[in-house]
C-alpha positions as CSV (number, residue, x, y, z in Angstrom):
1,M,-21.9,41.8,26.2
2,R,-20.6,40.9,22.5
3,A,-17.2,40.8,24.3
4,S,-18.5,38.3,26.9
5,V,-19.8,36.1,24.2
6,A,-16.5,36.1,22.1
7,I,-14.8,35.7,25.0
8,F,-16.5,32.7,26.2
9,A,-16.7,30.9,22.6
10,G,-13.1,31.4,22.5
11,V,-12.2,29.5,25.6
12,V,-14.9,26.8,24.6
13,I,-12.9,26.5,21.5
14,L,-9.9,26.1,23.1
15,L,-10.7,23.9,26.2
16,S,-12.6,21.2,23.5
17,P,-9.4,19.5,22.9
18,V,-9.1,18.9,27.0
19,V,-12.8,17.9,27.2
20,A,-12.8,15.9,24.9
21,R,-9.3,14.1,26.4
22,A,-10.7,14.0,29.5
23,Q,-13.5,11.7,28.6
24,A,-10.8,9.3,27.5
25,P,-10.6,6.3,29.3
26,T,-8.4,6.5,32.4
27,T,-7.0,2.6,32.2
28,A,-5.2,0.5,29.1
29,T,-7.0,-1.8,27.3
30,D,-5.5,-5.3,27.0
31,V,-5.2,-7.2,23.1
32,T,-3.7,-10.9,24.8
33,R,-2.0,-13.2,22.8
34,A,-4.5,-15.7,23.8
35,E,-7.1,-13.1,23.0
36,W,-5.8,-12.5,19.5
37,Q,-5.4,-16.3,19.0
38,A,-8.5,-16.8,19.7
39,V,-10.1,-14.6,17.0
40,R,-7.6,-16.2,14.6
41,D,-8.7,-19.7,15.5
42,S,-12.3,-19.1,15.5
43,P,-14.2,-21.1,13.2
44,D,-16.5,-17.3,12.1
45,G,-15.0,-15.1,10.4
46,R,-12.9,-14.1,7.1
47,T,-9.8,-13.1,6.6
48,D,-9.6,-9.9,8.2
49,R,-11.3,-10.5,11.8
50,Q,-11.4,-7.7,13.9
51,V,-10.0,-8.1,17.7
52,K,-11.4,-5.2,19.8
53,V,-12.4,-1.2,18.9
54,V,-11.2,0.9,22.2
55,D,-12.6,4.1,22.4
56,L,-10.0,6.5,23.5
57,G,-12.3,9.9,23.5
58,D,-11.1,11.5,20.6
59,T,-10.5,8.8,18.8
60,N,-10.6,5.1,18.0
61,V,-8.0,2.2,17.8
62,A,-8.7,-1.1,16.9
63,V,-6.7,-4.3,16.8
64,G,-7.5,-7.0,13.7
65,I,-5.8,-10.1,12.9
66,L,-5.9,-10.9,9.2
67,Q,-4.4,-14.4,7.6
68,R,-3.9,-15.0,3.9
69,G,-2.9,-18.8,2.4
70,K,-1.1,-19.2,-0.5
71,V,-1.2,-16.2,-3.4
72,E,0.5,-16.6,-7.2
73,N,1.1,-14.0,-8.9
74,N,-1.4,-14.7,-11.8
75,G,0.8,-12.6,-14.4
76,G,-2.4,-10.2,-14.6
77,P,-2.4,-6.6,-13.1
78,P,-2.2,-6.6,-9.2
79,R,-5.3,-5.9,-7.2
80,G,-5.4,-4.0,-3.8
81,I,-7.8,-2.1,-1.9
82,V,-7.9,1.4,-0.1
83,H,-9.2,2.4,3.1
84,A,-10.6,6.1,2.5
85,L,-10.6,6.8,6.4
86,V,-8.6,4.1,8.4
87,T,-4.6,3.7,8.7
88,E,-3.1,0.0,9.0
89,V,-0.2,-0.6,10.7
90,Y,0.8,-4.3,9.9
91,Y,3.1,-6.8,12.3
92,I,3.4,-9.6,10.4
93,T,3.3,-12.5,13.2
94,S,4.7,-15.1,10.9
95,G,4.8,-16.5,7.2
96,G,5.7,-13.5,4.8
97,G,5.1,-12.9,1.0
98,T,5.5,-9.6,-1.8
99,L,3.2,-6.5,-0.5
100,I,2.4,-3.7,-3.1
101,T,1.8,-0.1,-1.9
102,G,0.8,3.1,-3.0
103,G,-0.1,3.9,-6.7
104,T,-3.2,4.5,-8.3
105,I,-6.4,2.3,-8.1
106,V,-7.5,1.7,-11.5
107,N,-11.8,1.0,-12.1
108,P,-12.4,1.3,-7.9
109,T,-15.3,-0.3,-6.6
110,E,-16.9,-0.7,-3.3
111,P,-16.8,-3.9,-1.7
112,S,-20.5,-5.7,-2.1
113,G,-22.1,-9.3,-2.3
114,P,-19.4,-11.6,-0.2
115,D,-17.0,-8.5,0.3
116,S,-19.4,-6.0,2.0
117,W,-18.1,-7.2,5.6
118,L,-15.5,-5.0,5.3
119,A,-16.9,-1.5,6.3
120,P,-17.3,-2.4,9.9
121,V,-13.4,-3.6,10.0
122,V,-12.5,-0.9,8.2
123,G,-14.6,1.8,7.1
124,T,-15.2,3.0,3.3
125,S,-13.1,0.8,1.2
126,F,-12.2,0.5,-2.7
127,N,-11.4,-2.8,-4.5
128,G,-9.2,-2.1,-7.9
129,E,-6.5,-2.7,-9.7
130,F,-2.9,-1.2,-9.2
131,R,-0.9,0.9,-11.4
132,D,2.8,1.6,-10.0
133,G,3.3,1.3,-6.2
134,Q,6.0,0.2,-4.4
135,I,7.0,-3.8,-3.8
136,R,8.7,-4.9,-1.0
137,T,9.1,-8.7,0.7
138,V,7.7,-8.8,4.1
139,S,8.3,-11.6,6.8
140,E,8.0,-12.5,10.6
141,G,8.6,-9.5,12.9
142,D,8.2,-6.6,10.2
143,L,6.0,-3.8,10.6
144,V,4.7,-1.6,7.6
145,V,2.1,1.4,8.0
146,I,0.0,2.0,5.5
147,P,-2.1,5.5,5.8
148,A,-5.6,6.0,5.0
149,G,-6.4,6.3,1.4
150,V,-2.7,4.2,0.2
151,M,-3.7,1.2,-2.0
152,H,-2.0,-1.9,-0.7
153,G,-2.4,-5.7,-1.4
154,W,-0.8,-9.1,-1.5
155,I,0.8,-9.6,-5.1
156,E,2.5,-13.2,-3.8
157,V,2.4,-15.3,-0.7
158,P,4.2,-18.3,-0.9
159,D,2.7,-20.2,2.1
160,H,0.8,-17.9,4.4
161,V,1.3,-14.9,6.4
162,T,-0.7,-13.8,9.6
163,Y,-0.1,-10.1,10.4
164,L,-2.0,-8.4,13.4
165,S,-3.3,-4.7,12.3
166,V,-3.3,-1.6,14.3
167,R,-5.7,0.6,12.9
168,P,-5.7,4.4,14.3
169,D,-9.6,5.7,13.6
170,P,-9.7,9.2,13.9
171,M,-12.5,9.9,12.0
172,K,-14.3,7.3,14.5
173,V,-16.1,5.2,11.9
174,L,-15.6,1.7,13.7
175,P,-17.8,0.2,16.0
176,A,-16.2,1.9,19.3
177,G,-16.2,-1.0,22.2
178,Y,-16.4,-3.8,20.2
179,V,-15.4,-7.2,21.4
180,N,-14.6,-10.0,19.3
181,P,-17.3,-12.9,20.1
182,A,-14.8,-15.7,20.6
183,I,-12.9,-13.9,23.3
184,Q,-16.0,-12.1,25.2
């Protein structure tokens, strides 16, 4: 009897990834240029706007569109954000600027007040000042992969930067099935 229970438990453990994948969608999800541009141009929203969050069974994947206007280096320490559980892949669609990633966050605080809207878009996050970090200039057509837990922020944007963010969400902290109201 014990052997049968152990064998059954072993089979369940081995097959659980297969079962999870079997529950995944069997069709692709489109995010058209017209959709992300409609979300970008919608009068409702903030700097970071989620377009769609797709449930893939054992993980979610989100697509967001972000816009930043002119950012000037004020001479103080750079500030940024770190997302604890969600990776981001930036694809710069227009403009560009100077992006800093990595390093150490100093005096981290959770977004609150006007920034409390961030959690459904990128999960648990912390703001703070950078110590060290890698500085790079990015422009239209560039891709940057920012793993979960890596500090990032814009330290200079001469005019504007607009970028798509693809967000792998293996912890499923983002709202699966979300579709921005601008395209529903």
